C-alpha positions in Angstrom: 0.8 8.1 3.8 0.3 4.6 2.2 -3.1 5.9 0.9 -1.5 9.0 -0.5 0.7 6.9 -2.9 -2.0 6.3 -5.6 -2.5 10.0 -5.9 1.2 10.6 -6.4 1.5 7.9 -9.0 -1.5 9.2 -10.9 0.6 12.3 -11.6 3.5 10.3 -12.8 6.0 9.7 -10.0 6.8 7.4 -7.1 8.4 8.7 -3.9 11.4 6.3 -3.9 13.5 5.5 -7.0 16.5 3.1 -6.6 16.3 3.5 -2.9 16.7 7.3 -3.1 14.0 9.8 -2.1 12.1 11.3 -5.0 9.9 13.8 -3.2 10.5 17.3 -4.6 8.7 16.7 -7.9 5.9 18.3 -9.9 3.9 15.1 -9.3 4.2 15.4 -5.6 3.1 19.0 -5.7 0.1 18.2 -7.9 -0.9 15.3 -5.6 -0.8 17.5 -2.5 -3.0 20.2 -4.1 -5.4 17.6 -5.5 -5.9 15.6 -2.2 -6.3 18.7 0.0 -8.7 20.2 -2.5 -10.8 17.0 -2.1 -10.7 17.6 1.6 -11.9 21.2 1.2 -14.7 19.9 -1.0 -15.7 17.3 1.7 -15.0 14.4 -0.7 -12.1 13.2 1.5 -12.1 13.4 5.3 -8.5 13.9 6.2 -9.3 13.6 9.9 -11.0 10.2 9.6 -8.5 7.5 10.6 -8.3 4.0 9.0 -10.7 2.5 11.6 -13.0 5.5 11.1 -13.1 5.0 7.3 -13.8 1.3 7.6 -16.6 1.9 10.1 -18.2 4.6 7.9 -18.0 2.4 4.8 -19.5 -0.6 6.6 -22.4 1.5 7.9 -23.0 2.9 4.4 -22.1 6.5 5.4 -19.5 6.8 2.6 -19.8 5.4 -0.9 -16.3 4.0 -1.2 -13.0 3.3 0.5 -9.5 2.6 -0.8 -8.3 -0.5 0.9 -6.4 -3.7 0.4 -7.0 -7.5 0.2 -6.5 -7.7 3.9 -9.8 -5.9 4.5 -11.9 -8.1 2.1 -12.8 -10.9 4.5 -14.4 -8.7 7.2 -16.0 -6.4 4.7 -17.5 -9.3 2.8 -18.8 -10.8 6.1 -20.4 -7.5 7.1 -21.8 -6.3 3.7 -22.2 -9.6 1.8 -23.8 -8.9 -1.6 -23.7 -5.1 -0.9 -19.9 -5.1 -1.2 -18.6 -4.0 -4.6 -15.0 -4.1 -5.7 -13.5 -1.9 -8.4 -10.1 -0.8 -9.6 -9.2 2.7 -8.6 -10.3 5.5 -10.9 -8.1 7.6 -13.1 -7.1 11.2 -12.4 -7.0 13.3 -15.6 -6.9 10.1 -17.6 -3.9 8.6 -15.7 -4.4 5.5 -13.5 -3.9 5.6 -9.7 -1.3 2.9 -8.9 -1.0 1.7 -5.4 1.9 -0.1 -3.7 1.7 -3.8 -3.3 3.8 -6.0 -1.0 4.3 -9.5 0.3 4.2 -11.1 3.7 7.6 -12.8 4.2 9.4 -14.9 6.7 12.8 -13.6 7.7 15.5 -15.2 9.9 18.1 -13.1 11.8 21.9 -13.3 11.4 23.1 -16.8 10.4 20.0 -18.7 11.5 20.0 -21.0 8.4 23.5 -22.3 9.3 23.0 -22.2 13.1 21.9 -24.9 15.5 18.2 -24.6 14.5 18.8 -24.8 10.8 17.0 -28.2 10.4 13.8 -26.9 12.1 13.9 -23.7 10.1 14.3 -25.5 6.8 11.4 -27.8 7.7 9.3 -24.7 8.5 10.3 -23.1 5.2 9.4 -26.2 3.3 6.0 -26.4 5.1 4.9 -22.8 4.3 6.1 -23.2 0.7 4.2 -26.5 0.2 1.2 -26.6 -2.1 -1.1 -27.7 0.8 -0.2 -24.7 2.9 -0.2 -22.2 0.0 -3.6 -23.4 -1.2 -5.1 -22.8 2.3 -4.1 -19.1 2.4 -7.1 -17.7 0.6 -9.9 -19.7 2.2 -8.5 -19.3 5.7 -6.8 -15.8 5.6 -7.8 -14.2 2.3 -4.1 -14.0 1.4 -2.8 -14.7 -2.0 -0.5 -17.7 -2.5 3.1 -17.0 -3.5 3.8 -20.4 -5.0 3.5 -20.1 -8.7 1.5 -23.3 -9.3 -1.0 -22.4 -6.5 -1.3 -18.8 -7.7 -2.1 -20.1 -11.2 -4.8 -22.4 -9.7 -6.2 -19.4 -7.7 -6.5 -17.3 -10.8 -8.8 -19.9 -12.3 -11.5 -19.4 -9.7 -14.9 -18.3 -11.1 -15.6 -16.0 -8.1 -16.2 -12.6 -9.6 -14.7 -10.9 -6.5 -11.5 -12.9 -6.9 -11.3 -11.9 -10.5 -11.8 -8.2 -9.7 -9.2 -8.4 -6.9 -6.7 -9.9 -9.3 -7.4 -7.1 -11.8 -6.6 -4.5 -9.1 -3.1 -6.1 -8.8 -2.4 -5.1 -12.3 -2.5 -1.4 -11.2 0.1 -1.7 -8.5 3.8 -1.2 -8.1 6.1 -3.2 -5.8 6.8 -1.4 -2.6 10.5 -1.1 -1.7 11.6 -3.1 1.4 14.7 -0.9 1.7 15.2 0.9 5.0 15.0 4.2 3.3 11.3 3.6 2.6 10.6 4.1 6.3 12.4 7.5 6.2 10.4 8.5 3.1 7.1 7.7 4.9 8.0 10.1 7.8 9.2 12.9 5.4 6.0 12.5 3.4 3.8 12.9 6.5 5.6 16.0 7.7 5.3 17.8 4.3 1.8 16.6 3.8 0.5 17.9 7.1 2.3 21.2 6.8 0.9 21.9 3.4 -2.6 20.9 4.6 -2.4 23.2 7.5 -1.8 26.1 5.2 1.6 26.8 6.8 3.5 26.2 3.6 2.8 26.2 -0.1 3.3 23.0 -2.1 6.8 23.9 -3.3 8.1 24.5 0.2 6.4 21.3 1.4 8.0 19.1 -1.2 11.4 20.8 -0.8 11.2 20.1 2.9 10.3 16.5 2.3 13.3 16.0 0.0 15.8 17.7 2.3 14.5 15.9 5.4 14.6 12.5 3.9 18.1 13.0 2.3 19.5 14.4 5.6 18.0 11.4 7.6 19.5 8.9 5.2 22.9 10.5 5.3 22.7 10.5 9.1 21.8 6.8 9.1 24.7 5.9 6.8 27.3 7.7 8.9 
C-alpha cells in the first residue's frame, strides 16, 4: 500500500490526518478507480510483487518503476548509465506525492537514565558526528540527517544526486504513530476487495474507514 499513496495524494488527500484515519474520501475512491483501471489496461501489474517489479525493471522488461533512495545503489550498479531518475508524473495536472521517512535509533523504557546510559550517549554522539553522517551516502546511499552534512551533500555536482533531492520536494512526512499500521491494513483490505470486483469504490472506502476506526478504538480500550 506504500506505493498506492502517491495516487491518493494526486487526488488531494492523505490517508491519515492528525493520527486519525481519512479513508472514506472522494480522493480515495478516485485513486482506487484510477489504479485498477491501469491494471485493466496492462499498464500496472497488480500481481507483480516488489521483487518482481525490480527484476523486470533491471531486465528492461518495464519502462519505469516507482521506488525509493534505498534501491538506487543496486539499480545503479546493474544499469549504470542506462538508469534514469525522474520525479513522479502528475495525474490530471496534480503532482503525485509519496511518503518520506527517516531511519531512527530508539531506546526502550528509561535506557538513557539506566545503567548503560554512558554507552548509549557515546553511541548517539557517534552516529550524529560529521564523520559518520558524511559516510552515509558513499557507503549506504542514505541521506545525512545532520544539517551541516546535508547542506554539503546538496552541493554535489552528481546529476543523479540532484534529481534525487528534487524528488524529495514532492514528498510528505509519513506518520510514525501506531495508527499508521492500522491504516495500512485497512487500505489493503478495501483495495483488494474493490480490485476483485466484489465491492464498488464507495463500499470499499466506507469499509476502510470503519475497519480502521474500529481497530483504533479497540486498541485504545
